[in-house]
C-alpha positions as CSV (number, residue, x, y, z in Angstrom):
1,M,15.9,-27.2,6.9
2,T,12.8,-27.3,5.4
3,D,11.5,-25.5,2.4
4,F,9.1,-22.6,3.0
5,D,6.0,-21.8,0.5
6,Y,5.8,-18.2,0.5
7,S,2.8,-18.2,-2.2
8,G,0.4,-17.7,0.9
9,A,2.2,-15.1,2.5
10,I,2.9,-13.1,-0.5
11,A,-1.2,-13.3,-1.1
12,R,-2.4,-12.6,2.2
13,I,0.4,-9.1,2.3
14,P,-2.4,-6.9,-0.2
15,R,-5.0,-8.1,2.1
16,W,-2.8,-6.5,5.0
17,L,-1.9,-3.2,2.6
18,L,-6.3,-3.2,2.6
19,L,-6.7,-2.9,6.3
20,L,-4.1,-0.5,7.0
21,A,-5.3,1.7,4.5
22,A,-8.8,1.5,4.9
23,T,-7.8,2.0,8.8
24,G,-5.8,5.0,8.7
25,T,-7.8,6.8,5.7
26,L,-10.3,6.4,8.1
27,V,-8.5,7.4,10.8
28,A,-6.8,10.1,9.2
29,L,-10.0,11.5,8.0
30,V,-12.0,12.0,11.5
31,R,-8.4,13.3,12.7
32,F,-7.1,15.4,10.4
33,G,-9.2,15.8,7.5
34,V,-9.7,15.3,3.8
35,S,-6.7,16.5,3.0
36,V,-4.9,14.1,5.1
37,A,-7.0,11.9,4.5
38,G,-6.1,12.1,0.8
39,G,-2.4,12.1,1.1
40,F,-2.4,8.9,3.1
41,L,-4.7,6.9,1.0
42,L,-2.4,7.9,-2.1
43,G,0.8,6.5,-0.8
44,A,-1.2,3.7,0.5
45,L,-1.9,3.3,-3.5
46,A,1.2,3.8,-4.1
47,A,2.5,1.3,-1.8
48,W,0.5,-1.3,-3.4
49,V,1.4,-0.3,-7.1
50,N,5.2,-1.2,-5.8
51,F,3.8,-4.6,-4.0
52,K,2.7,-5.2,-7.6
53,L,6.1,-4.6,-9.4
54,V,8.2,-6.0,-6.9
55,E,6.3,-9.0,-6.5
56,R,6.0,-9.0,-10.5
57,A,9.8,-8.5,-10.7
58,A,10.6,-11.4,-8.1
59,R,8.9,-14.0,-10.4
60,R,10.1,-13.3,-13.5
61,V,13.6,-13.3,-11.3
62,T,12.7,-16.9,-10.3
63,A,11.3,-18.0,-13.2
64,T,13.8,-16.7,-15.4
65,T,17.1,-18.9,-13.0
66,A,14.4,-22.0,-12.4
67,D,14.2,-22.0,-16.6
68,A,17.8,-21.8,-17.4
69,T,16.8,-23.3,-20.9
70,Q,15.5,-20.0,-22.3
71,P,17.5,-16.9,-22.9
72,A,16.8,-13.8,-20.7
73,R,14.5,-10.7,-22.0
74,R,16.4,-7.9,-22.4
75,S,13.8,-5.8,-22.3
76,G,12.1,-6.7,-19.2
77,A,14.5,-4.7,-16.8
78,R,14.4,-1.9,-19.2
79,G,10.1,-2.3,-19.0
80,L,10.4,-2.3,-15.4
81,F,12.3,0.9,-14.9
82,I,10.3,2.9,-16.8
83,Q,7.1,1.4,-15.2
84,F,8.8,2.2,-11.6
85,S,9.7,5.9,-13.3
86,A,6.2,7.1,-14.3
87,L,4.9,5.5,-11.1
88,I,7.6,8.2,-8.8
89,L,6.4,11.0,-11.8
90,G,2.9,10.8,-11.6
91,A,3.3,10.4,-7.1
92,F,5.1,13.4,-7.8
93,V,2.6,15.6,-9.9
94,I,-0.6,14.1,-8.2
95,I,0.7,14.9,-5.2
96,F,2.8,18.5,-5.4
97,F,-0.6,20.0,-7.3
98,S,-3.6,17.8,-5.4
99,G,-3.1,19.7,-2.4
100,F,-2.6,16.1,-0.5
101,S,-0.5,16.7,2.3
102,K,3.1,15.2,1.9
103,P,3.9,14.0,5.4
104,A,0.6,12.2,4.8
105,A,1.4,10.3,1.5
106,F,4.4,9.5,3.0
107,I,3.7,8.1,5.8
108,G,0.9,6.4,3.8
109,F,4.0,4.6,1.5
110,F,4.8,3.2,4.9
111,T,1.8,0.6,4.3
112,C,3.5,-1.9,2.6
113,P,6.5,-2.4,5.2
114,A,4.1,-2.3,7.9
115,A,1.8,-5.0,5.9
116,V,5.0,-7.3,6.0
117,L,5.6,-6.8,9.6
118,L,1.5,-7.8,10.3
119,E,2.5,-10.9,7.9
120,I,5.3,-12.0,9.7
121,L,3.3,-11.8,13.1
122,Y,0.6,-13.6,11.7
123,E,3.0,-16.2,10.3
124,L,4.9,-16.6,14.0
125,M,1.5,-16.7,16.1
126,F,-1.1,-18.1,13.7
127,L,1.1,-20.7,11.6
128,K,2.8,-23.3,13.6
129,R,5.2,-25.1,11.7
């Protein structure tokens, strides 16, 4: 079995996220109005921030396992938990007090899994290995 380089896929997923966020926000604006479009955009933004946090955590874990000579930092997991908690709390406050559509924000958060699925389809169709 050959080793696969994931750096290209990781670099393309934020572009898929941007495409889905822009398209979904535009469709929601035309079809349902500003409240739904704002909620979708907010959910897509939260999905992008979540992707970046997970990507950074994965890079830290792989860098730590690749370089086992350095002792692991204990504050990394705590800092990541604090950042993620701040993201959740901030999103909660914005969604509930802004007037944006809560279901649209929830659907917008699914742009990240949709971007990953688009990347899988892209690799299956266009990248012959």
